[in-house]
MARKOLRO-176899 format. One record per residue: x, y, z of N, C-alpha, C in turn; residue number from 1. Coordinates in steps of 0.02 Angstrom, whole numbers, always signed. Atoms other than C-alpha are relative to their C-alpha. Layout:
# MARKOLRO-176899
nx,ny,nz,cax,cay,caz,cx,cy,cz,resi
X,Y,Z,X,Y,Z,X,Y,Z,NUM
...
# end
This chain:
# MARKOLRO-176899
nx,ny,nz,cax,cay,caz,cx,cy,cz,resi
-69,+23,+3,-1867,+2931,-2520,+24,-17,+71,1
-26,+21,-64,-1771,+2846,-2381,+72,+22,+10,2
-68,-24,-9,-1614,+2950,-2388,+9,+28,+70,3
-15,-24,-67,-1539,+2978,-2217,+17,+74,-2,4
-13,-72,-6,-1532,+3160,-2163,+40,+13,+63,5
-39,-15,-60,-1418,+3244,-2037,-42,+0,+64,6
+43,+0,-59,-1564,+3270,-1917,-16,-71,+24,7
+13,+69,-19,-1593,+3082,-1920,+56,-27,+44,8
-57,+21,-41,-1419,+3055,-1850,-7,+31,+70,9
+12,-33,-65,-1458,+3181,-1712,-53,-39,+39,10
+54,+39,-32,-1618,+3084,-1674,+27,-67,+26,11
-29,+64,-21,-1523,+2918,-1667,+45,+9,+60,12
-45,-12,-57,-1393,+2992,-1550,-40,+17,+63,13
+43,-16,-57,-1531,+3061,-1438,-29,-65,+30,14
+27,+64,-23,-1609,+2888,-1428,+54,-42,+34,15
-55,+36,-32,-1440,+2810,-1390,+16,+29,+68,16
-15,-33,-64,-1410,+2938,-1253,-54,-15,+52,17
+55,+15,-47,-1580,+2897,-1175,+7,-70,+29,18
-7,+69,-24,-1530,+2715,-1156,-66,-37,-3,19
+61,+40,-2,-1676,+2607,-1102,-60,+39,+27,20
+56,-40,-25,-1783,+2750,-1035,-53,+6,-54,21
+54,-7,+50,-1954,+2755,-1120,-5,+71,-27,22
+7,-66,+31,-1993,+2898,-1238,-62,+2,-44,23
+55,-11,+46,-2130,+2972,-1342,+24,+48,-54,24
-23,-42,+56,-2109,+3055,-1512,-8,+74,+15,25
+11,-71,-15,-2183,+3219,-1451,+53,+27,+48,26
-52,-22,-46,-2055,+3226,-1310,+67,+8,-36,27
-61,-6,+40,-1911,+3193,-1430,-2,+64,-42,28
+7,-60,+41,-1977,+3330,-1544,+13,+63,+42,29
-9,-58,-44,-1984,+3453,-1400,+74,+7,+21,30
-69,-2,-24,-1811,+3407,-1333,+50,+18,-55,31
-46,-13,+56,-1730,+3420,-1505,-19,+63,-39,32
+27,-57,+37,-1833,+3570,-1564,-11,-19,-73,33
+20,+25,+65,-1891,+3466,-1712,-76,+3,-4,34
+72,+8,+9,-2066,+3463,-1784,-17,-73,+14,35
+19,+71,-11,-2160,+3305,-1731,+4,-42,-63,36
-4,+38,+63,-2170,+3254,-1914,+72,-17,-17,37
-71,+14,+13,-1979,+3266,-1926,+23,-61,+39,38
-18,+58,-41,-1962,+3141,-1784,-30,-63,-30,39
+34,+58,+29,-2089,+3023,-1861,+34,-23,-65,40
-32,+16,+64,-2010,+3031,-2034,+73,-23,+12,41
-68,+19,-16,-1835,+3020,-1959,+4,-71,+25,42
+1,+69,-25,-1878,+2860,-1866,-11,-49,-57,43
+11,+43,+59,-1943,+2786,-2029,+64,-7,-42,44
-63,+3,+39,-1783,+2833,-2121,+53,-40,+37,45
-48,+39,-39,-1676,+2763,-1979,-15,-74,-5,46
+20,+70,+6,-1775,+2601,-1987,+18,-27,-69,47
-15,+21,+68,-1755,+2592,-2176,+75,-11,-10,48
-73,+6,+5,-1566,+2611,-2153,+27,-50,+51,49
-19,+50,-50,-1564,+2474,-2019,+36,+29,+61,50
-29,-31,-59,-1516,+2596,-1882,-50,+5,+58,51
+52,-4,-51,-1681,+2586,-1785,-46,-60,-7,52
+45,+56,-1,-1788,+2438,-1734,-69,+27,+20,53
+66,-29,-13,-1969,+2498,-1749,-40,-41,+50,54
+39,+43,-45,-2044,+2349,-1657,+20,+9,+73,55
-25,-7,-68,-1935,+2372,-1504,+10,+74,+20,56
-9,-72,-13,-1927,+2563,-1518,+68,+16,+29,57
-68,-13,-24,-1739,+2566,-1498,+48,+3,-58,58
-54,-6,+49,-1583,+2610,-1593,+36,-67,-5,59
-42,+60,+9,-1486,+2465,-1667,+71,+22,+12,60
-61,-31,-25,-1332,+2509,-1568,+63,-21,-40,61
-60,+21,+35,-1201,+2404,-1659,+1,+29,-71,62
+4,-29,+67,-1262,+2464,-1830,+13,+75,+2,63
-12,-72,-7,-1263,+2645,-1769,+74,+13,+10,64
-72,-9,-11,-1084,+2626,-1707,+38,-8,-66,65
-34,+10,+64,-1028,+2557,-1875,-11,+59,-47,66
+13,-58,+43,-1113,+2700,-1967,+39,+61,+23,67
-36,-58,-26,-1038,+2832,-1853,+75,-5,-14,68
-72,+9,+8,-863,+2759,-1864,+22,+0,-73,69
-23,+10,+69,-856,+2714,-2048,-36,+41,-53,70
+37,-34,+52,-988,+2816,-2137,-15,+73,+11,71
+24,-68,-15,-1033,+2978,-2049,+40,+54,-35,72
-40,-54,+29,-887,+3083,-2109,-2,+1,-76,73
+6,+3,+72,-915,+3026,-2288,-70,+22,-23,74
+69,-17,+18,-1104,+3048,-2290,-17,+72,+17,75
+13,-68,-23,-1110,+3211,-2191,+66,+34,+17,76
-65,-32,-13,-938,+3291,-2213,-8,+70,+27,77
+1,-67,-31,-894,+3451,-2124,+50,+45,-36,78
-45,-51,+24,-820,+3607,-2198,+14,+45,+60,79
-16,-42,-57,-730,+3690,-2054,+0,+73,-21,80
+3,-72,+13,-761,+3875,-2045,+57,+34,+37,81
-51,-38,-36,-653,+4012,-1974,-11,-8,+75,82
+5,+3,-72,-631,+4037,-1789,-58,+43,+24,83
+55,-38,-29,-773,+4098,-1680,-15,-23,+70,84
+22,+19,-67,-865,+4081,-1517,-59,-47,-4,85
+56,+46,-1,-979,+3939,-1476,+6,-52,+54,86
+1,+54,-49,-1017,+3784,-1377,+48,-55,-20,87
-51,+51,+18,-876,+3654,-1369,-31,-64,-27,88
+19,+65,+29,-891,+3496,-1473,+63,-39,-18,89
-54,+45,+22,-782,+3353,-1539,+49,-10,+58,90
-51,+14,-51,-617,+3339,-1443,+5,+56,+52,91
-3,-58,-46,-649,+3504,-1352,-44,-8,+61,92
+45,+10,-56,-774,+3431,-1229,+0,-75,+19,93
+3,+70,-22,-811,+3270,-1134,-32,-42,-55,94
-45,+38,-43,-776,+3130,-1154,+73,+1,-22,95
-69,+2,+25,-617,+3164,-1255,+43,+58,+24,96
-39,-57,-24,-565,+3332,-1180,+49,-26,+53,97
-51,+23,-47,-404,+3306,-1085,+39,-60,-25,98
-35,+58,+29,-360,+3149,-1182,+37,+20,-64,99
-32,-28,+59,-312,+3254,-1333,+18,+72,+17,100
-23,-67,-18,-208,+3410,-1307,-12,+47,-59,101
+10,-52,+50,-266,+3563,-1403,+17,+67,+32,102
-17,-66,-25,-204,+3740,-1385,-61,+43,+10,103
+55,-47,-12,-311,+3884,-1328,-28,+25,-66,104
+33,-23,+60,-437,+3927,-1462,+7,-46,-60,105
-10,+47,+56,-387,+3776,-1569,-49,-57,+0,106
+50,+53,-3,-533,+3667,-1519,-55,+11,-51,107
+57,-3,+46,-700,+3645,-1606,-62,+22,+38,108
+61,-26,-31,-863,+3735,-1569,-57,+3,-51,109
+59,-15,+40,-1040,+3748,-1633,-14,+74,+11,110
+12,-71,-7,-1072,+3931,-1669,-64,+13,+38,111
+59,-18,-39,-1191,+4008,-1545,+11,+69,+30,112
-2,-65,-33,-1233,+4179,-1479,-43,-1,+63,113
+42,+9,-58,-1340,+4110,-1339,+43,+7,+63,114
-40,-13,-59,-1267,+4184,-1180,-12,-51,+56,115
+14,+51,-51,-1347,+4044,-1078,+42,-63,-9,116
-41,+58,+14,-1230,+3916,-1158,+73,+14,+19,117
-71,-10,-14,-1047,+3887,-1110,+38,+15,-65,118
-31,-20,+64,-959,+3983,-1250,+75,+6,+8,119
-73,-4,+2,-775,+3966,-1294,+21,+15,-72,120
-28,-13,+67,-663,+4008,-1443,+21,-67,-32,121
-23,+60,+35,-626,+3877,-1576,-19,+2,-73,122
+19,+8,+71,-646,+3818,-1755,-75,-15,-3,123
+72,+8,+5,-828,+3829,-1807,-18,-63,-39,124
+24,+61,+31,-910,+3662,-1847,-75,+8,-11,125
+72,-2,+14,-1079,+3658,-1932,-32,-61,+34,126
+32,+57,-34,-1190,+3552,-1818,-45,-38,-49,127
+43,+41,+42,-1294,+3411,-1891,-70,+28,-5,128
+66,-33,+2,-1450,+3514,-1850,+8,+67,+36,129
-7,-66,-32,-1471,+3698,-1804,-14,+2,+74,130
+19,+0,-71,-1548,+3657,-1635,+47,-39,+45,131
-45,+42,-38,-1402,+3548,-1579,+30,+34,+61,132
-30,-29,-61,-1315,+3672,-1461,-48,+4,+59,133
+48,-7,-55,-1471,+3706,-1358,-22,-68,+25,134
+20,+67,-20,-1525,+3523,-1357,+56,-34,+39,135
-57,+30,-35,-1350,+3468,-1304,+10,+32,+69,136
-8,-33,-65,-1344,+3598,-1165,-49,-27,+51,137
+51,+26,-46,-1501,+3523,-1090,+10,-73,+19,138
-10,+72,-12,-1435,+3343,-1094,+75,-16,-8,139
-73,+11,+5,-1249,+3315,-1052,+20,-66,-33,140
-18,+64,+31,-1249,+3132,-1105,-10,+5,-76,141
+13,-12,+71,-1326,+3179,-1273,+56,+43,-30,142
-55,-43,+23,-1193,+3316,-1289,+63,-42,-13,143
-59,+42,+9,-1057,+3185,-1267,-6,-44,-63,144
+11,+39,+61,-1133,+3075,-1403,+10,+43,-63,145
-9,-46,+57,-1141,+3225,-1521,+74,+18,-9,146
-71,-16,+4,-961,+3270,-1479,+40,-58,-30,147
-34,+58,+30,-904,+3093,-1519,-14,-5,-75,148
+17,+1,+72,-997,+3100,-1685,+38,+54,-37,149
-37,-54,+33,-917,+3268,-1725,+74,-17,-4,150
-70,+22,+4,-746,+3194,-1684,+9,-46,-59,151
-4,+43,+58,-782,+3062,-1815,-2,+41,-64,152
+6,-42,+59,-821,+3203,-1937,+61,+45,-11,153
-53,-50,+7,-677,+3324,-1901,+68,-22,+26,154
-62,+20,-33,-545,+3227,-1806,+52,-30,-46,155
-55,+35,+34,-377,+3163,-1862,-5,-74,+19,156
+5,+73,-9,-344,+2975,-1864,+3,-20,+73,157
-5,+19,-71,-290,+2963,-1681,-63,+21,+38,158
+60,-24,-34,-438,+3067,-1623,-61,-42,-19,159
+56,+43,+22,-559,+2963,-1727,+5,-69,+33,160
-9,+65,-33,-484,+2804,-1652,-23,+4,+73,161
+23,-9,-69,-514,+2870,-1475,-76,+5,+2,162
+73,-7,+2,-692,+2919,-1521,-33,-67,-17,163
+28,+66,+19,-723,+2749,-1603,+1,-47,+60,164
-4,+43,-59,-665,+2659,-1445,-52,+20,+51,165
+51,-24,-48,-778,+2768,-1337,-70,-17,-24,166
+65,+19,+27,-926,+2739,-1453,-12,-74,+9,167
+8,+73,-9,-895,+2551,-1446,-16,-16,+73,168
+13,+11,-71,-892,+2559,-1256,-72,+20,+18,169
+66,-25,-17,-1052,+2662,-1246,-57,-38,-35,170
+53,+33,+38,-1149,+2572,-1380,+3,-76,+7,171
-4,+72,-12,-1092,+2400,-1324,+13,-41,-61,172
-13,+36,+63,-1030,+2352,-1495,+73,-12,-10,173
# end
């Protein structure tokens, strides 16, 4: 089946964050803490959904932007959990932090108990893949792409509009 999975979106965002730098599937698997087969199958599913160009080994940036802006929150909705400690996401971190005012502890976080990560209080957001906090901590640009995607999933209309504009700027669409 060619049904898109949440990990596939993480993979597409990682490729977008890499820009034009070359990559190998085994490196993506290691960086995302995915099995190599998950990367291979994910790339096939992304290609089947017209989000990845297999011949050029690159994300179809304008199609990815459209999916993130108009489809992500409907295909992979989020059930916000109670408050907890974790790594900032959505409007609680770059690039939207500071452009949207949130009170202390009112932001969004991926739950994590990893003391090596920057942990803050906020509403718990289920990440698109369990390995997202650690993978994002190792790649700040990737973290920003994930935060923009999460803003599309959990944000209010104004926040989603800001995230959509930032995605359009970054993805050139």
